[in-house]
N, C-alpha and C positions, 0 to 999 in steps of 0.2 A: 686847511684844508687843501694844498701839500700835503702831509705826511698822509692825512690820509687814503688821496689816490693814489698815491707811490704802493701804499700798500693793497689796498684791491686789487692792484696792476699786478703786484709783487704772488698773490694771493692765486691769481686768476692761472698767470704764467708756473706755481707749482702745479696745480689743477691742470691744466694743461699737457704736462711731464708728466703725471701721476697715470693720468687718462693714458699715456702715449706707451711708458712704462709695461701697461696696463692690457693694453690692447698683444706688443710687441710675446709679454711671457703667453698667451692665445693663441699663438702663432710659436711660441718653441716647442709649448706644452702638445701643440698636435705633428709639428712633425718628430719627436720625440713617440709620438700614439704609435703614426707612422710609420718608425721606425723598428717599433719594436714589433707590430704584426707584421712585420716585413707585403705590405702592401697599402700606399697610400691611399689608391681608391676604395677601397672599405671604410676607414672613414670621411672621405669623402661624399661618401653614396650614401652612410647611416647622417652624415650634418646632410645633406641636401633634404633627407630622407623628416629628419628632425624639425628642419626650416620648410618645409613645407605643410608636416602636418600642424605647427607653432599660431601658422598665419591663419589658420582657420581655427584657435580658440583666444580668443583674446584673455587675455592675465591681469583680472582687476588686481588682485594680491601685490604681483610685482608693478601693475602702475600706479599702486595707492600709494608703494611703498618702492622706492626705484637703491634702494639701500644694499636691497638683496638682489636687484639683478648680477649683480659681478658673479652668486651664487650660482649662478645658471649657465652651461655648456652652451645656447645663442641666447645672442641679447633680447629680454621678451618684453623691449618696451618698444610701444612706437615713434618714438622718433625717428625725425629724419634730418638728409640738408647739417645746416650745423649744428643737430643736436646727436650728428655721430662721431664730432671733433672731445663730448663730454660720454663718450659713450668707453664702456669698463670694456666693448664686446670688441673685434672687427665684425668688417660687413664680411656675414656667414661666405656672401659668393665670392669676397675675394678670399676667405678662408677654402670655398672649394678648385678654388683654382688653384690655387698655389702646391693643393696637397696633387692636383690632376697634372701638375705642372715633376712634379716631386715621383715623380709616377710614371712620366715618362722620358726622364735620365734614368732611372733605376732600370726604366727595362730597354737602356742600351746598353747597358753590362752586359 
């Protein structure tokens, strides 16, 4: 009984770490894209447009097959709250805020 509980706990911990790494990679990709373009606000604007467009369109295929969510630019799944812990994507609003903060630092030089 204890072995089963321990195995499940370790599996859950490993999954949370994997999701955190995936989210960190998304932030790194945003930073790299912003550096390549030279304008972090352009990428922030694009993410905002995608987010606003996606909010109006349910993605039944992604909801039915959540494993495909990691292949999207933004998280297409509707889960929130605790579900965010299991998301492969960071919150799009947070990504936009980080890009805008990056733009503010770039514009001070």
